[in-house]
C-alpha positions as CSV (number, residue, x, y, z in Angstrom):
1,M,19.1,-8.3,-7.0
2,P,16.5,-6.8,-9.3
3,L,12.7,-6.8,-9.4
4,R,11.2,-9.1,-11.9
5,L,8.3,-7.3,-13.8
6,P,6.0,-8.2,-16.7
7,D,7.5,-7.4,-20.1
8,G,6.5,-3.9,-21.3
9,L,5.2,-2.6,-17.9
10,P,5.5,1.3,-18.1
11,A,7.1,1.4,-14.7
12,I,10.2,-0.4,-16.1
13,D,11.4,2.5,-18.3
14,I,10.5,5.1,-15.6
15,L,12.5,3.3,-12.9
16,K,15.5,2.6,-15.1
17,Q,15.8,6.4,-15.6
18,E,16.0,6.6,-11.8
19,N,18.9,4.1,-11.9
20,I,16.8,1.4,-10.2
21,F,17.7,-2.1,-11.4
22,V,14.6,-3.9,-12.7
23,M,14.4,-7.0,-14.8
24,D,11.7,-8.0,-17.3
25,D,10.3,-11.6,-17.5
26,S,12.4,-12.4,-20.6
27,R,15.7,-11.8,-18.8
28,A,14.5,-13.3,-15.5
29,H,13.9,-16.7,-17.0
30,T,17.7,-17.2,-17.1
31,Q,17.8,-17.0,-13.3
32,D,17.6,-20.2,-11.2
33,I,17.0,-18.6,-7.8
34,R,13.3,-18.6,-6.8
35,P,12.2,-15.0,-6.6
36,L,9.8,-13.8,-3.9
37,R,6.3,-13.7,-5.3
38,I,4.5,-10.4,-4.6
39,V,0.9,-9.7,-5.8
40,I,-0.6,-6.2,-5.8
41,L,-4.3,-5.6,-5.8
42,N,-4.4,-2.1,-7.2
43,L,-7.7,-0.4,-6.5
44,M,-6.4,3.2,-7.0
45,P,-7.9,5.0,-10.0
46,L,-4.6,6.0,-11.6
47,K,-3.2,2.5,-11.9
48,I,0.0,3.2,-13.7
49,T,1.0,5.9,-11.2
50,T,0.3,3.6,-8.3
51,E,2.2,0.7,-9.9
52,T,5.3,2.9,-10.3
53,D,5.1,4.2,-6.7
54,L,4.9,0.7,-5.3
55,V,7.5,-0.8,-7.5
56,R,9.9,2.0,-6.7
57,L,9.7,1.2,-3.0
58,L,9.9,-2.6,-3.5
59,S,13.1,-2.1,-5.5
60,N,15.0,-1.0,-2.4
61,T,16.1,-4.5,-1.5
62,P,18.8,-6.9,-2.7
63,L,16.2,-9.7,-3.0
64,Q,14.7,-10.7,-6.3
65,M,11.0,-10.4,-6.6
66,E,8.4,-11.4,-9.1
67,I,5.6,-8.8,-9.2
68,S,2.0,-9.6,-10.3
69,F,-1.0,-7.4,-10.5
70,M,-4.5,-8.5,-9.6
71,K,-7.8,-6.9,-10.7
72,L,-11.4,-7.4,-9.8
73,R,-13.9,-9.1,-12.0
74,S,-16.7,-7.0,-10.5
75,H,-15.2,-3.6,-11.3
76,T,-14.0,-2.0,-14.5
77,P,-11.6,0.9,-13.9
78,K,-12.4,4.2,-15.7
79,N,-9.0,5.9,-15.7
80,T,-6.7,3.3,-17.1
81,P,-6.7,2.0,-20.7
82,I,-8.4,-1.4,-21.0
83,E,-5.3,-2.6,-23.0
84,H,-3.1,-1.9,-20.0
85,M,-5.4,-3.9,-17.7
86,M,-5.6,-6.8,-20.1
87,M,-1.9,-6.9,-20.6
88,F,-0.6,-6.6,-17.0
89,Y,-3.5,-7.6,-14.7
90,K,-5.1,-10.9,-13.9
91,D,-8.5,-11.6,-12.5
92,F,-8.6,-13.0,-9.0
93,E,-10.2,-16.2,-10.4
94,K,-7.1,-16.8,-12.6
95,I,-4.7,-16.8,-9.6
96,R,-6.8,-18.0,-6.7
97,E,-5.0,-21.4,-6.7
98,E,-1.6,-19.7,-6.6
99,K,0.4,-18.8,-3.4
100,F,2.4,-15.6,-2.8
101,D,5.0,-14.5,-0.4
102,G,3.6,-11.0,0.0
103,M,0.6,-9.0,-1.0
104,I,-0.2,-5.3,-1.1
105,V,-3.8,-4.0,-1.3
106,T,-4.1,-0.3,-2.1
107,G,-6.5,2.4,-1.2
108,A,-9.7,3.1,-3.3
109,P,-11.8,6.2,-4.0
110,V,-14.8,4.8,-2.1
111,E,-14.1,5.7,1.5
112,T,-17.2,7.8,2.1
113,M,-19.4,4.9,1.2
114,E,-20.4,2.2,3.7
115,F,-18.4,-0.9,3.0
116,E,-21.5,-2.9,2.1
117,E,-22.5,-0.3,-0.5
118,V,-19.2,-0.7,-2.5
119,G,-20.1,-2.6,-5.6
120,Y,-17.1,-5.0,-5.3
121,W,-17.4,-5.6,-1.5
122,A,-18.3,-9.2,-1.8
123,E,-15.2,-9.9,-4.0
124,I,-12.9,-7.9,-1.7
125,K,-14.0,-10.0,1.3
126,E,-13.3,-13.1,-0.7
127,I,-9.8,-11.9,-1.6
128,F,-9.1,-10.8,2.0
129,D,-10.0,-14.3,3.3
130,W,-8.0,-15.9,0.5
131,A,-4.9,-13.9,1.5
132,R,-4.9,-15.5,5.0
133,T,-4.3,-18.9,3.5
134,H,-2.4,-18.0,0.3
135,V,0.0,-15.1,1.4
136,T,2.7,-15.0,4.0
137,S,2.3,-11.2,4.8
138,T,-0.1,-8.6,3.5
139,L,0.0,-4.8,3.6
140,Y,-3.4,-3.1,3.6
141,I,-3.1,0.6,2.7
142,C,-5.6,3.5,3.4
143,W,-9.1,2.4,2.4
144,A,-7.9,-1.2,2.3
145,A,-6.6,-0.9,5.8
146,Q,-10.0,0.3,7.0
147,A,-11.8,-2.4,5.0
148,G,-9.5,-5.1,6.4
149,L,-10.0,-4.0,9.9
150,Y,-13.7,-3.9,9.4
151,H,-13.9,-7.3,7.7
152,F,-11.7,-9.2,10.0
153,Y,-12.2,-7.4,13.3
154,D,-15.4,-5.4,13.1
155,V,-13.6,-2.1,13.5
156,P,-15.8,0.7,12.2
157,K,-14.7,3.8,10.4
158,Y,-15.9,7.3,11.1
159,P,-16.4,10.4,8.9
160,L,-14.1,13.3,9.5
161,N,-15.2,16.9,9.8
162,K,-12.6,17.8,7.2
163,K,-10.2,15.9,5.1
164,M,-7.0,14.6,6.8
165,F,-4.6,15.9,4.2
166,G,-0.9,16.5,4.5
167,I,2.3,15.0,5.8
168,F,2.0,14.2,9.5
169,P,4.6,13.5,12.1
170,T,4.1,9.9,13.4
171,N,5.6,8.0,16.3
172,P,6.6,4.3,16.4
173,L,5.1,2.9,19.6
174,I,7.0,-0.3,19.7
175,K,10.5,0.5,18.5
176,D,12.1,-2.9,18.9
177,I,10.0,-4.7,16.3
178,S,11.5,-5.5,12.9
179,I,9.2,-3.3,10.8
180,F,10.7,-0.3,12.5
181,R,14.3,-1.3,12.4
182,G,16.4,1.8,11.7
183,F,13.6,4.2,12.3
184,D,13.9,7.5,14.1
185,D,11.7,8.6,17.0
186,V,9.5,10.4,14.5
187,F,8.7,9.7,10.9
188,Y,6.4,11.4,8.5
189,M,3.4,9.8,6.7
190,P,1.3,11.3,3.9
191,Q,-2.4,11.2,4.7
192,S,-5.3,11.8,2.2
193,R,-8.6,10.6,3.6
194,H,-12.1,11.6,4.7
195,T,-12.6,8.9,7.3
196,E,-10.8,7.4,10.2
197,V,-10.5,4.4,12.5
198,Q,-10.3,5.1,16.2
199,R,-7.9,3.8,18.9
200,K,-10.8,2.8,21.3
201,D,-12.2,0.4,18.8
202,I,-8.9,-1.2,18.0
203,E,-7.8,-1.6,21.6
204,D,-11.0,-3.5,22.3
205,K,-10.1,-6.2,19.7
206,S,-7.9,-9.1,20.6
207,G,-5.1,-9.7,18.2
208,L,-4.7,-6.1,17.1
209,T,-1.7,-3.9,18.1
210,I,-1.4,-0.2,17.3
211,I,2.3,0.2,16.5
212,A,2.4,3.8,15.2
213,E,0.2,6.8,15.7
214,S,0.3,10.6,15.1
215,P,-0.7,13.4,17.5
216,E,-2.7,14.9,14.6
217,S,-3.7,12.0,12.3
218,D,-4.2,9.5,15.1
219,V,-3.9,5.7,14.3
220,S,-1.3,5.2,11.7
221,I,-0.2,1.5,11.6
222,V,-1.9,-1.5,13.1
223,M,-0.3,-5.0,13.2
224,A,-2.0,-8.3,13.4
225,R,-1.1,-12.0,13.4
226,E,2.6,-11.3,14.3
227,G,3.1,-9.3,11.2
228,R,1.2,-11.4,8.7
229,E,-1.0,-8.3,8.4
230,F,-0.2,-4.6,8.5
231,F,-3.0,-2.0,8.2
232,I,-1.5,1.4,7.2
233,T,-3.9,4.4,7.3
234,G,-1.8,6.7,5.1
235,H,0.2,6.6,1.9
236,L,3.9,6.1,2.5
237,E,4.1,5.0,-1.1
238,Y,3.2,8.5,-2.4
239,A,5.5,10.2,-4.8
240,P,6.7,13.8,-4.0
241,D,4.1,15.4,-6.2
242,T,1.0,13.3,-5.5
243,L,-0.6,15.5,-2.8
244,D,0.1,18.5,-5.0
245,N,-1.7,16.9,-7.9
246,E,-4.7,16.0,-5.6
247,Y,-4.8,19.5,-4.2
248,R,-4.9,21.2,-7.6
249,R,-7.3,18.6,-8.9
250,D,-9.9,19.3,-6.2
251,L,-9.3,23.1,-5.7
252,G,-12.5,24.9,-6.7
253,K,-14.4,21.6,-7.1
254,R,-14.9,20.6,-3.5
255,D,-15.8,22.6,-0.5
256,D,-13.5,20.7,1.9
257,V,-10.2,21.3,0.1
258,E,-7.5,22.9,2.3
259,L,-3.8,23.3,1.9
260,P,-2.1,20.0,2.7
261,K,-0.4,20.4,6.1
262,Y,3.4,20.3,6.5
263,Y,3.8,19.7,2.8
264,Y,4.7,22.8,0.8
265,K,7.8,24.8,1.6
266,D,6.7,27.7,3.7
267,D,3.1,26.6,3.0
268,N,3.4,28.1,-0.4
269,P,2.3,25.8,-3.3
270,A,4.4,27.9,-5.7
271,L,7.6,26.7,-3.9
272,G,6.7,23.0,-4.3
273,P,6.7,20.2,-1.7
274,L,9.2,19.6,1.0
275,V,9.9,15.9,0.9
276,T,10.2,14.4,4.4
277,W,8.8,10.9,4.2
278,R,10.7,9.1,1.4
279,A,13.6,7.7,3.5
280,H,11.3,6.0,6.0
281,A,8.9,4.8,3.3
282,N,11.8,3.0,1.7
283,L,12.9,1.6,5.0
284,L,9.4,0.4,6.0
285,F,8.9,-1.5,2.7
286,S,12.4,-2.9,2.9
287,N,11.9,-4.1,6.4
288,W,8.6,-5.6,5.5
289,I,10.1,-7.6,2.6
290,N,13.1,-8.7,4.6
291,Y,11.7,-9.6,8.0
292,Y,8.0,-10.5,7.3
293,V,8.1,-11.8,3.8
294,Y,11.6,-13.2,3.0
295,Q,12.6,-14.5,6.5
296,T,9.3,-16.1,7.3
297,T,8.2,-17.5,3.9
298,P,8.9,-21.2,3.3
299,F,11.5,-22.2,0.7
300,N,8.7,-24.1,-1.1
301,I,5.9,-21.6,-1.8
302,D,3.3,-24.3,-1.8
303,E,3.8,-24.6,2.0
304,I,2.3,-21.1,2.6
305,G,-1.0,-21.2,4.5
């Protein structure tokens, strides 16, 4: 079954070229089966890139999904045309009475700021609280993972001496849970961050379980509320060239830019990236949709809560 996307979304043409079956709203209205409703709060600066990355992963399932995009009323993005935002994104206020089967909250370029210093922190907290009563399962990614852990569980973040940057081997710690069905003993996760959460703070909190960690990048995935919340510190959704783009963007502009670890073939940027994470990225998102969204969501979406 295809993904159901808003008419005209740029990701549609890109993904069709990759032989991914997507359906726009016009065609989807002829379908009688209720699609899973997924809402994405996209806080990343390059919105269209992030949309495509996430939709590409969500497409790897036989289930039909209706994808919506949420934006903040308290923040105006600088790197995405206002026409795009007006056409494809809805303010939280416009959808706060609706219920969704799944939600994804992305990272944001504000991680070196204290949470309370972020201009849209009050609205973010309101949306996080709303998700607990209006969404079956939520994925919090990178900064959103740190923000969610801080808001719900008072887990602090810490500045790193240097940027955690690269593709890091990661170990599932509880192999028999559904989110890791089909996983190997080691999988690889892209990381691109200047801060971290620490195991000691998470272990002290009731209701949190570290389910994946890396010998080098430490805490990787935290689960809460039996899978109604996942906090992912990295970027499994990243496309093959994303870290390369970030590296070349910052080279010569920041004093903490190092070659991303375990990313380039022979550590040579001229040879391009060695892609090692895409299979597990697809599997994790597929498992999340199947086991934590589809199989736990009520047939009547109004019963979510």
